[in-house]
TIGU-828114 format. One record per residue (C-alpha): residue in three letters; x, y, z. Coordinates in steps of 0.2 Angstrom, whole numbers, padded with zeros to 4 digits, always signed. Example, Ala and Ser with C-alpha at 12.3 -4.5 7.8 and 13.67 -1.06 7.14 Angstrom:
2
ALA+0062-0022+0039;SER+0068-0005+0036;
***
This chain:
633
UNK+0000+0040-0217;UNK-0005+0030-0202;UNK-0004+0034-0184;UNK-0006+0015-0179;UNK+0007+0002-0179;UNK+0001-0016-0178;UNK+0009-0026-0164;UNK+0007-0044-0158;UNK+0002-0042-0140;UNK-0007-0028-0130;UNK+0003-0031-0114;UNK+0018-0019-0119;UNK+0022-0017-0101;UNK+0026-0035-0098;UNK+0043-0038-0091;UNK+0047-0020-0087;UNK+0052-0016-0069;UNK+0038-0003-0068;UNK+0024-0011-0076;UNK+0009-0001-0069;UNK-0005-0002-0082;UNK-0024-0001-0085;UNK-0033-0015-0093;UNK-0051-0020-0097;UNK-0060-0036-0094;UNK-0064-0043-0111;UNK-0079-0053-0104;UNK-0088-0038-0097;UNK-0088-0029-0114;UNK-0075-0017-0108;UNK-0086-0011-0094;UNK-0073-0015-0080;UNK-0056-0006-0079;UNK-0042-0014-0069;UNK-0026-0008-0063;UNK-0010-0019-0060;UNK+0008-0019-0058;UNK+0019-0006-0049;UNK+0027+0011-0052;UNK+0041+0021-0046;UNK+0037+0028-0028;UNK+0050+0042-0028;UNK+0060+0034-0014;UNK+0070+0022-0024;UNK+0058+0007-0024;UNK+0041+0002-0031;UNK+0024+0008-0027;UNK+0011-0006-0029;UNK-0006-0003-0037;UNK-0014-0009-0021;UNK-0007+0006-0012;UNK-0019+0017-0022;UNK-0034+0010-0013;UNK-0046+0024-0007;UNK-0039+0037-0019;UNK-0047+0045-0034;UNK-0039+0044-0051;UNK-0039+0056-0066;UNK-0030+0055-0082;UNK-0018+0067-0090;UNK-0013+0067-0108;UNK+0005+0071-0109;UNK+0015+0074-0125;UNK+0030+0084-0131;UNK+0027+0098-0144;UNK+0037+0102-0158;UNK+0047+0115-0148;UNK+0052+0102-0135;UNK+0040+0108-0122;UNK+0030+0096-0112;UNK+0011+0098-0113;UNK-0001+0091-0100;UNK-0019+0090-0105;UNK-0030+0088-0089;UNK-0044+0075-0093;UNK-0051+0076-0076;UNK-0060+0092-0078;UNK-0077+0085-0073;UNK-0083+0073-0059;UNK-0088+0061-0073;UNK-0070+0059-0078;UNK-0063+0056-0060;UNK-0063+0038-0054;UNK-0063+0030-0036;UNK-0050+0016-0034;UNK-0054+0001-0024;UNK-0049-0018-0024;UNK-0055-0029-0038;UNK-0063-0041-0025;UNK-0061-0046-0007;UNK-0042-0050-0004;UNK-0037-0046-0022;UNK-0020-0037-0025;UNK-0027-0030-0041;UNK-0037-0013-0041;UNK-0051-0007-0051;UNK-0058+0010-0056;UNK-0076+0014-0051;UNK-0086+0017-0067;UNK-0103+0018-0059;UNK-0114+0033-0056;UNK-0113+0041-0073;UNK-0094+0040-0075;UNK-0087+0040-0093;UNK-0076+0025-0097;UNK-0057+0031-0098;UNK-0057+0021-0114;UNK-0068+0035-0122;UNK-0058+0050-0114;UNK-0041+0047-0122;UNK-0047+0044-0140;UNK-0059+0059-0139;UNK-0044+0071-0134;UNK-0034+0065-0149;UNK-0048+0068-0162;UNK-0050+0049-0166;UNK-0067+0042-0172;UNK-0078+0036-0158;UNK-0073+0019-0151;UNK-0084+0005-0145;UNK-0082-0008-0131;UNK-0072-0024-0131;UNK-0077-0037-0143;UNK-0092-0026-0149;UNK-0085-0022-0167;UNK-0099-0015-0178;UNK-0093-0025-0193;UNK-0080-0038-0196;UNK-0080-0034-0214;UNK-0073-0017-0212;UNK-0056-0011-0206;UNK-0054-0013-0187;UNK-0048+0005-0187;UNK-0065+0013-0191;UNK-0079+0021-0181;UNK-0087+0009-0168;UNK-0076-0005-0174;UNK-0061-0004-0162;UNK-0058+0000-0144;UNK-0044+0006-0132;UNK-0038-0011-0125;UNK-0024-0006-0113;UNK-0013+0008-0107;UNK+0004+0008-0099;UNK+0004+0021-0086;UNK+0015+0033-0076;UNK+0007+0039-0059;UNK+0010+0055-0050;UNK+0002+0057-0033;UNK-0006+0074-0030;UNK-0012+0083-0014;UNK-0024+0073-0003;UNK-0030+0057-0011;UNK-0028+0062-0029;UNK-0018+0051-0041;UNK-0014+0057-0059;UNK-0012+0043-0072;UNK-0001+0048-0087;UNK-0002+0035-0101;UNK+0014+0032-0110;UNK+0008+0018-0121;UNK-0009+0016-0130;UNK-0014+0000-0137;UNK-0030-0001-0147;UNK-0039-0018-0153;UNK-0052-0024-0165;UNK-0056-0039-0176;UNK-0068-0047-0164;UNK-0087-0045-0161;UNK-0102-0054-0153;UNK-0115-0042-0160;UNK-0124-0040-0176;UNK-0125-0058-0179;UNK-0107-0062-0176;UNK-0108-0071-0160;UNK-0107-0090-0159;UNK-0122-0100-0153;UNK-0116-0099-0135;UNK-0113-0080-0136;UNK-0094-0080-0138;UNK-0086-0067-0150;UNK-0080-0072-0167;UNK-0065-0066-0177;UNK-0047-0063-0173;UNK-0040-0050-0161;UNK-0028-0037-0168;UNK-0018-0025-0159;UNK-0012-0008-0164;UNK+0000+0004-0155;UNK-0004+0023-0157;UNK+0010+0036-0161;UNK+0001+0049-0150;UNK+0015+0061-0150;UNK+0016+0063-0169;UNK-0003+0063-0169;UNK-0005+0078-0156;UNK+0009+0088-0166;UNK+0001+0085-0182;UNK-0016+0091-0176;UNK-0007+0107-0170;UNK+0002+0109-0186;UNK-0014+0106-0197;UNK-0023+0120-0186;UNK-0009+0132-0189;UNK-0007+0129-0207;UNK-0025+0126-0213;UNK-0027+0140-0226;UNK-0031+0127-0239;UNK-0045+0120-0229;UNK-0063+0126-0228;UNK-0068+0137-0213;UNK-0079+0124-0204;UNK-0064+0112-0204;UNK-0052+0125-0199;UNK-0063+0129-0184;UNK-0064+0111-0178;UNK-0045+0109-0180;UNK-0042+0125-0170;UNK-0054+0119-0156;UNK-0043+0103-0154;UNK-0027+0113-0155;UNK-0034+0124-0140;UNK-0038+0108-0130;UNK-0020+0101-0133;UNK-0012+0118-0129;UNK-0023+0120-0113;UNK-0032+0136-0119;UNK-0049+0127-0116;UNK-0055+0114-0105;UNK-0057+0096-0111;UNK-0075+0090-0113;UNK-0077+0072-0120;UNK-0094+0075-0128;UNK-0089+0091-0137;UNK-0073+0082-0143;UNK-0083+0067-0151;UNK-0097+0079-0158;UNK-0084+0089-0167;UNK-0074+0074-0173;UNK-0090+0067-0180;UNK-0094+0083-0189;UNK-0076+0084-0195;UNK-0077+0066-0203;UNK-0093+0071-0212;UNK-0085+0087-0219;UNK-0069+0079-0225;UNK-0079+0065-0233;UNK-0090+0077-0243;UNK-0075+0089-0248;UNK-0063+0075-0252;UNK-0073+0060-0257;UNK-0059+0052-0268;UNK-0047+0051-0253;UNK-0058+0049-0237;UNK-0073+0037-0235;UNK-0080+0045-0219;UNK-0079+0031-0207;UNK-0060+0031-0203;UNK-0047+0043-0196;UNK-0049+0060-0205;UNK-0032+0067-0200;UNK-0021+0058-0214;UNK-0032+0066-0227;UNK-0031+0083-0219;UNK-0012+0081-0218;UNK-0011+0078-0236;UNK-0020+0094-0240;UNK-0010+0105-0228;UNK+0007+0098-0232;UNK+0021+0089-0223;UNK+0018+0086-0205;UNK+0029+0092-0191;UNK+0035+0074-0186;UNK+0040+0063-0201;UNK+0032+0046-0202;UNK+0048+0038-0195;UNK+0047+0048-0179;UNK+0040+0039-0164;UNK+0050+0046-0150;UNK+0043+0059-0138;UNK+0060+0065-0134;UNK+0060+0084-0133;UNK+0073+0093-0144;UNK+0075+0106-0130;UNK+0077+0104-0111;UNK+0075+0120-0102;UNK+0086+0114-0087;UNK+0105+0115-0083;UNK+0116+0102-0091;UNK+0125+0099-0074;UNK+0113+0099-0060;UNK+0113+0093-0042;UNK+0098+0091-0031;UNK+0103+0093-0013;UNK+0095+0093+0004;UNK+0091+0084+0020;UNK+0086+0065+0020;UNK+0069+0062+0014;UNK+0065+0078+0006;UNK+0062+0069-0011;UNK+0077+0073-0021;UNK+0077+0057-0030;UNK+0059+0058-0033;UNK+0059+0076-0040;UNK+0074+0072-0051;UNK+0066+0056-0058;UNK+0050+0066-0062;UNK+0060+0080-0071;UNK+0069+0066-0081;UNK+0053+0058-0086;UNK+0046+0074-0093;UNK+0062+0079-0102;UNK+0070+0063-0108;UNK+0064+0046-0116;UNK+0067+0032-0104;UNK+0078+0023-0115;UNK+0090+0038-0116;UNK+0093+0039-0097;UNK+0106+0029-0088;UNK+0108+0029-0069;UNK+0122+0025-0057;UNK+0124+0026-0038;UNK+0141+0032-0031;UNK+0148+0023-0016;UNK+0164+0025-0006;UNK+0174+0012-0016;UNK+0168+0019-0033;UNK+0182+0024-0045;UNK+0186+0032-0061;UNK+0189+0015-0069;UNK+0171+0010-0065;UNK+0163+0027-0070;UNK+0172+0031-0086;UNK+0180+0015-0091;UNK+0196+0004-0091;UNK+0203-0012-0097;UNK+0195-0027-0089;UNK+0195-0046-0092;UNK+0182-0051-0105;UNK+0176-0067-0113;UNK+0180-0068-0132;UNK+0175-0081-0144;UNK+0187-0088-0157;UNK+0183-0100-0172;UNK+0196-0113-0177;UNK+0195-0125-0191;UNK+0202-0143-0190;UNK+0210-0153-0205;UNK+0193-0158-0211;UNK+0186-0140-0211;UNK+0175-0142-0196;UNK+0172-0126-0186;UNK+0175-0126-0167;UNK+0171-0110-0157;UNK+0182-0108-0142;UNK+0179-0096-0127;UNK+0194-0088-0120;UNK+0198-0074-0107;UNK+0207-0059-0114;UNK+0208-0040-0110;UNK+0198-0026-0118;UNK+0192-0009-0114;UNK+0175-0009-0105;UNK+0166+0008-0105;UNK+0157+0014-0089;UNK+0141+0024-0088;UNK+0149+0040-0092;UNK+0156+0034-0108;UNK+0141+0024-0113;UNK+0130+0040-0111;UNK+0144+0050-0120;UNK+0145+0039-0135;UNK+0126+0038-0137;UNK+0125+0057-0137;UNK+0139+0059-0149;UNK+0131+0046-0161;UNK+0113+0054-0160;UNK+0116+0073-0159;UNK+0097+0076-0161;UNK+0092+0066-0146;UNK+0095+0071-0128;UNK+0103+0059-0116;UNK+0104+0060-0097;UNK+0116+0052-0085;UNK+0109+0052-0067;UNK+0121+0050-0052;UNK+0113+0046-0036;UNK+0123+0051-0020;UNK+0136+0059-0029;UNK+0146+0064-0014;UNK+0147+0046-0006;UNK+0162+0043-0018;UNK+0176+0055-0020;UNK+0168+0065-0034;UNK+0184+0073-0041;UNK+0193+0056-0041;UNK+0178+0047-0049;UNK+0177+0060-0063;UNK+0196+0062-0065;UNK+0202+0072-0080;UNK+0184+0072-0087;UNK+0178+0084-0074;UNK+0187+0098-0084;UNK+0173+0094-0097;UNK+0160+0100-0085;UNK+0164+0118-0090;UNK+0150+0122-0103;UNK+0149+0136-0115;UNK+0133+0145-0121;UNK+0128+0131-0133;UNK+0130+0118-0120;UNK+0146+0110-0127;UNK+0162+0109-0116;UNK+0173+0124-0117;UNK+0188+0114-0116;UNK+0193+0097-0124;UNK+0204+0084-0117;UNK+0215+0071-0126;UNK+0208+0053-0128;UNK+0219+0040-0119;UNK+0226+0027-0131;UNK+0216+0013-0125;UNK+0200+0023-0125;UNK+0204+0029-0143;UNK+0205+0012-0149;UNK+0188+0008-0142;UNK+0181+0024-0150;UNK+0188+0020-0167;UNK+0177+0005-0167;UNK+0161+0010-0158;UNK+0158+0028-0162;UNK+0157+0027-0181;UNK+0147+0011-0180;UNK+0130+0020-0180;UNK+0134+0028-0197;UNK+0130+0013-0208;UNK+0118+0012-0222;UNK+0107+0002-0210;UNK+0104+0018-0201;UNK+0106+0031-0214;UNK+0099+0026-0231;UNK+0104+0043-0240;UNK+0122+0041-0247;UNK+0126+0060-0245;UNK+0120+0061-0228;UNK+0129+0044-0223;UNK+0146+0051-0229;UNK+0144+0067-0220;UNK+0139+0058-0204;UNK+0154+0046-0206;UNK+0166+0061-0207;UNK+0158+0069-0192;UNK+0160+0054-0181;UNK+0178+0051-0187;UNK+0182+0069-0181;UNK+0175+0065-0163;UNK+0187+0050-0161;UNK+0202+0060-0156;UNK+0194+0071-0143;UNK+0183+0071-0128;UNK+0171+0086-0127;UNK+0154+0084-0120;UNK+0140+0088-0133;UNK+0126+0099-0130;UNK+0113+0085-0129;UNK+0122+0076-0114;UNK+0115+0080-0097;UNK+0122+0075-0080;UNK+0110+0077-0065;UNK+0114+0071-0048;UNK+0108+0070-0030;UNK+0118+0074-0014;UNK+0114+0071+0004;UNK+0126+0080+0015;UNK+0119+0073+0031;UNK+0126+0055+0027;UNK+0140+0049+0037;UNK+0157+0046+0028;UNK+0153+0057+0013;UNK+0167+0066+0004;UNK+0167+0085+0003;UNK+0167+0093-0014;UNK+0181+0105-0018;UNK+0177+0122-0024;UNK+0183+0119-0042;UNK+0172+0104-0044;UNK+0156+0113-0036;UNK+0157+0128-0047;UNK+0154+0118-0063;UNK+0137+0113-0056;UNK+0120+0121-0054;UNK+0113+0117-0037;UNK+0094+0115-0033;UNK+0090+0115-0014;UNK+0075+0104-0008;UNK+0068+0112+0008;UNK+0065+0102+0023;UNK+0046+0104+0021;UNK+0045+0104+0002;UNK+0033+0091-0004;UNK+0024+0089+0013;UNK+0007+0093+0005;UNK+0008+0077-0004;UNK+0007+0068+0013;UNK-0008+0077+0019;UNK-0021+0065+0027;UNK-0008+0051+0030;UNK-0010+0046+0049;UNK+0001+0034+0058;UNK-0002+0025+0075;UNK+0007+0030+0091;UNK+0008+0024+0109;UNK-0003+0013+0119;UNK-0018+0014+0118;UNK-0015+0017+0099;UNK-0020+0035+0093;UNK-0019+0040+0074;UNK-0010+0056+0072;UNK-0003+0066+0057;UNK+0013+0059+0050;UNK+0018+0077+0045;UNK+0014+0084+0062;UNK+0025+0071+0070;UNK+0039+0074+0059;UNK+0038+0093+0061;UNK+0038+0091+0080;UNK+0053+0080+0080;UNK+0062+0092+0069;UNK+0058+0106+0082;UNK+0066+0095+0095;UNK+0081+0093+0085;UNK+0083+0111+0081;UNK+0081+0116+0099;UNK+0095+0103+0104;UNK+0107+0112+0091;UNK+0106+0099+0077;UNK+0110+0106+0060;UNK+0096+0108+0047;UNK+0103+0095+0035;UNK+0101+0082+0049;UNK+0082+0085+0050;UNK+0068+0073+0044;UNK+0061+0076+0027;UNK+0043+0072+0022;UNK+0048+0056+0013;UNK+0061+0050+0026;UNK+0049+0035+0027;UNK+0041+0031+0010;UNK+0022+0034+0008;UNK+0019+0016+0005;UNK+0027+0012+0022;UNK+0018+0026+0030;UNK+0001+0018+0024;UNK+0006+0001+0031;UNK+0000+0006+0048;UNK+0001-0012+0055;UNK+0020-0011+0054;UNK+0023+0008+0056;UNK+0030+0007+0074;UNK+0043-0006+0068;UNK+0048+0004+0053;UNK+0049+0020+0063;UNK+0061+0012+0075;UNK+0072+0004+0062;UNK+0073+0020+0051;UNK+0070+0036+0062;UNK+0075+0031+0079;UNK+0091+0022+0073;UNK+0096+0036+0062;UNK+0093+0049+0077;UNK+0102+0037+0089;UNK+0117+0034+0079;UNK+0119+0049+0068;UNK+0109+0065+0070;UNK+0107+0065+0089;UNK+0122+0055+0093;UNK+0130+0068+0104;UNK+0114+0076+0110;UNK+0103+0061+0116;UNK+0099+0070+0133;UNK+0092+0084+0124;UNK+0082+0074+0111;UNK+0075+0059+0120;UNK+0064+0060+0136;UNK+0073+0044+0144;UNK+0084+0051+0157;UNK+0102+0046+0159;UNK+0112+0038+0145;UNK+0098+0027+0137;UNK+0102+0013+0126;UNK+0093+0011+0109;UNK+0082-0003+0116;UNK+0076+0008+0130;UNK+0072+0022+0118;UNK+0062+0010+0107;UNK+0052+0003+0122;UNK+0048+0021+0127;UNK+0042+0025+0110;UNK+0031+0010+0109;UNK+0023+0015+0125;UNK+0022+0034+0124;UNK+0024+0038+0105;UNK+0029+0056+0102;UNK+0031+0059+0121;UNK+0047+0049+0120;UNK+0055+0065+0113;UNK+0060+0079+0125;UNK+0048+0094+0126;UNK+0035+0087+0114;UNK+0017+0088+0118;UNK+0004+0075+0114;UNK-0002+0077+0096;UNK-0021+0078+0092;UNK-0028+0062+0086;UNK-0036+0060+0069;UNK-0052+0050+0067;UNK-0049+0042+0050;UNK-0058+0026+0053;UNK-0042+0016+0055;UNK-0041+0015+0074;UNK-0049-0002+0076;UNK-0037-0009+0062;UNK-0022-0001+0071;UNK-0026-0007+0088;UNK-0014-0022+0088;UNK-0002-0019+0074;UNK+0009-0033+0070;UNK+0027-0033+0074;UNK+0026-0020+0089;UNK+0025-0032+0104;UNK+0040-0043+0106;UNK+0052-0034+0093;UNK+0065-0022+0098;
***
């Protein structure tokens, strides 16, 4: 049993939309850790790694246990495990982690938490004659990361991909005359979810093992379950002791220099996760199957939904769609559309010619795509995310399938609906296609699965493993109201106007002339009070993320961003009928006049607001002449 799979390249993040990653400088012996790429910023866009400058990073080992619960192991328990983030060099877009001052390299933390033999640094294998997956013979080459911003200047890195490397060395006589490493680089991807669950399984089912081995396994189980704090030195010391114990007690199956867990699993019995399982998808999601996040603009609805989806579902099993006023049932569920088909013809000599022609066929929408995947794979949870669900007519977009949203105790639809003829013809082809001997080798199970899928063809009934989550912003203009029959089929989760504001603590923005740096959250709360005093409804107020954190930190362009997003929103929507009560400019001011007033006086452009206290954050000189303020309305 191996927890590693050999791959061709360590850059597993390449080509992904969110490719945030940590990599090591091979020329430095693994002593420099660099960050690159971008990650989801919670506001529908990308957050570049350079935006993390000045923050402090720590790592979290996240996995799903055998019960489907998401476990987070905090690896930032000591100052030595927390890393300042700064630019790689002057003018560089890439960032680096500060590893000086007694910091422990992140490449040592993650293997320690997973009970792996101690690693070495890049190109420093102890021996090229031994397997690269042995003690001091391999290293953590890269990690594909998620990032969650904490309070203040904290950033939590959650690896979702670990790639180890080995096979090259420039020590112990292996270096070339000019000091370069010899050997061939090899890359291995770690199945960390199965490994974590196997450690927990072994610690719980360890009667066949000696007491010292049981004690060490229990220690790692407690680390993974959060019962004791992580300590990198203790983890490595206990792994080294475990390797020695297993080598002496089971000398015919374990050499003492590689991973001891496979031998332990052979002794305790079958592991929780089979050797074919690599998916971290939980088998249980403790959330409603039909869920809508709602609240004022900028309260972080999409962000919170996305974070919850990341914890509960594998990324490849999540589909996302955004409703708009012209969105229809045909787009959401599916319909007949023109498609391109290929037809092969033979001439008199038997030569083949492939012709492309336009014909009509049934094309499923995101609802049916999610439905079919869930029906085909009943043990895997699937999620359909609908952004801005009330910007289309929800009842019209769902059509007759809205009846399926009534769920019973098991999560399956309480009522079934008939499958239209054209949809049924599509189901007859594509629903059973999964049940082939290419997916299921065991004949008895294959026949049973084929029979089950045939029974699914003639009906529509949402399975328990299909979830539909949505966001709704009732403050938008031109939205469609939801009728009571539609709304009662959903659970609603309200995002308060100040929820999440702690994440923006310390963010200051430039206001007025001369420029003063003031708290963004204080400015936002002050404007909201003006709006409430003017009689504006709460769902029209400004949430903490009405302007994304990345744009708030771009102080040079903040004024222009504020005018384009906040002032325009207030002028044309929230305060459209209450301008005289919201803006200080007397009379019936134009949008341009309000913008000019804001450039000059900042928060005093709003009626009744007092000057906010300035924050000395060291950015005053930089913000003195921000680009795009003068000469742009």
